[in-house]
N, C-alpha and C positions, 0 to 999 in steps of 0.2 A: 407862388408867393412873389409879389413884386418887391422892388428895393425898399420902398417906403414901409411896407408891412414887415419886411425883414428887420429893418433898423428899429422899428418900434417894438417888435416882439422877441426876436431871437439874437440880435446883435450883442447885447450886453451879456447874455448867457454864454454865447460862443466865445466872447472875449475872456470871460472868467475861466472857462474850461481850458482855453488856449494858454492862459497864464499858468494854470496848474501843469500843463504839459511842458511849459518852459522851465518852471521850477524843478519839476521831476526829472527832466532830461539834464538839467544843470547838475543836480545831485548825482544822477546816474554816472555821468562822465567824470565828475570830480572824485567820487568814491571809487569808481572802477580804475581810472588812471592812477590815482593816489595809492590805492591798495597794491596794485600790480608793481608799481615802481618802488614803493616803500618796502614791501616784502623782499624784493630782489636786492635792494640797497643795504638792508640791515640784517640779512640772513647769513652774511659772511661767505656768500658764494657769488659766482659770476651770474649775470643776468640770464645767460643761456641755460645755466644749470636748472633753474627753477622758474623760468619765465612763464611756461605754459600753466603750471599749477597756480602761480600767483595771479596770472591774468584770468584764468578760468574761475577761480573762487571769488576774486574781487569783482569782476563784471557780473558773474552769475548771481551772487548774493546781493550786489548793488541793485541789479534789476529786480530781484525778488522783493527787496525792501521797498523800492520806489513804486513798483506796481501796487504793493500792499497799501502804501500811503495814499496814492492818488487814484485808485481804481473807482472809488465812489464819487469822485469829483469829475474827472475827465475820462475815465476808463484806463488811465495809466498806460497809454500806448507807447509813447516815448521813442517812436521809430517812424521816420517818414515813409519807409517802404511799406510797413504794415498799415499805416494811415491810408496810403494810396489804395491798397487792397480793400480796406474797409469802405472806402468811398466807392470803389468799383462794385461791391456787393450791396451797396446802399445801406450798410450798417452804420455809416457815418455820412452826414450831410456834406455837400460840396463846400459850402462856405466855411463850415466848422473845420473840415478837413484841411482847407487852405491855411486857416489860422494855426491849426496844429502843426503843419509842416514848417511854417515860418518859425513858430515857437520852438520846435524840436531842434532845428538847425541852430537857432540862436542859443538855446540851452546847451547844445554840444560845444559851441564856441566858448561860452561863458564858463561852463564847467571845466573845460580844458585850461582856460586862462587862470581860473582859481588854482588849479593844480600846479601850474607853472609859477604863479606868484607866491603861493603860501606853503608849498611843500618843498623841502630842501632837495629832494631827489629830482633829477631832470625827467622830462617826458620822454620815455623810450618805448612805451607800449603802442607803437604805431602799427597800422595794418599795411603790409606789403608782402608780395610773393617771395617765398624762399628761392634760393638759387636753383634748386632742382625741380621747381614747380612751374609748369607751362601756363600760359595765359588761359588756355582752354580748361586745363585742370582746375586752376584757381576759380574760374568763372563757374564751373559746374559745382565745385565744393561750396561756394557761397550760395548758389541757387538751392542746393539740397538742404544745407543747414538752415537757411532762412525759411525754407518751406516748413521745416519741423517747428521752428520757433513760432511761425505764423499760425500753424495748425494748433499749437498749444493755446494761442490767443482765441482762435475760433472755437475750439472744442471746450475749453475750460471757462473762458470769460464771456464769449458771445452766446454760445449755445447753452451753457450751463450756469449763467449768471444768477438765475433765480433759484437754483438748486444747491449750489456749492458754496455760497458765501464768498468771502474774500480770500481766506487762507489758501485753499486748494488752487485757485487760478494763479495766485502770486507764486506759490511754491513750484507749480508745474512750469510756468513760464520762465522763472529764474533758473530752474534746473535744466530746462531745455537749452538755455544759453550756455550754462556751465559745461554740459556734456559736449556741446558743439565746439566750444573752445578747446576742450581736451582732444577732440577728434581731428579738427582741421587747423587748429592754431599753429602747429609747426609749419604748415604749408602756406596759409593765407593770412595768418594773424587773426582770423575769425572775426570779421566785422559784423556781418548780418544786419548792419544798420548804417545807412549813409551818414547820419549825424555823428555816429561814433568814429567814423573815418575822417570826415571833413573837419570837425572841431580840432582834434589834436594836430592834424596836418597844418592847419592855418596857424595855430599858436606856436607850433614847433618850427614852422617855416620849411617843412619838408614835404614836397609833393613828388611822389614816384610816378613813373610813366604808366603804371598799371592801376592808377587810382580809380579809373572809370569802372573797373571790375566791381568795386565796392558800392557802386550806385546801380549798375545794370543787374548784377547778380542778385542782390537782395530784393530789388523790385520784381524781377522775374520769379524768384522764389516765393515771394508773397502772393503773386498772381497764381502760381501753381497751387499753393495751399488754398486759396480762395476757390479755385476750380474743384479741388478735391472736396472741400467742405460743401460746395453747392451740389455736387454729384451725390454725395452720401447723405445729405440732409434735406434733399428736395429743393424745390424752387425757392430762392431767397425771398422773393416778393410775397409769396404765399405765407412763408414762415413769419415774415415781418408783420404782415397784415393780421395774422392770427394773434401774435403777441400784442399788437396794438389794440385789437378788439378785447383781448383779455384785460388789458390795462384799463380800457374804457369801462368795461363791466365792473371792475374793481372800484373805479371812481364812482360809478353809479350806485354801487352797493354802499360805499362810504357815505354818499349823499343821503341815501335812504335811512341809514343809521343815524345821521345827524338830525334828520327831520323827526325820527322817532324820539330821539333824546329831547328835542325841543318840546314836542307835544307832551312827553312824560313830565318834563320839568314844569310846564304850565299847569 
């Protein structure tokens, strides 16, 4: 498809879906940051005492709700690393993927800004390595946990989207983030999402020397999940072509039913 055809046929659709990704990522960061900081601030304890539980449940449930809200519009990806993996496996078009990535980073920044401007508690749920966590350990932990999150997207949303409806993918994806934060949060802050790291860092004005881990790790983890999914579910192109042919047959059947109805009405 050339540029003219793309602008005429798909540009508006991609822009609409990217807008959904922007709004969804905005909500995700606002609710995640706000919940983590608010619970810590008003629980009568120090942040360190309950930070992991507050962050895990706030970000996990925030992701679950926002995937639930936006999955029928844009897929509810809300994560540049997973977007790149979906582009790699051709489950997401290149142009749409680029729009998504821009929208997701922008949403991460705006959501963090909302949290800073409108919530009394300061932004403290930043992602950085703990004092006893090495760079290699942090990188591997981000790779492993992001691969689990991305596999949940592939297995529940991509592979099972016609079978499971909306509730199961949203619950599984949100829960995979929740458990990941509980497992590695004390060591890396559990980003699993470059937009989740960059937005709060920009708004809080705090950039750690290890911030690159939260870009490289999630991207590598998403690619690892894409590899697993491709290996266990066959060739991606074959699977996609079968799905497309099934969709075409469904459209043809719908057209035949419309013709029958018109003839019957006449």
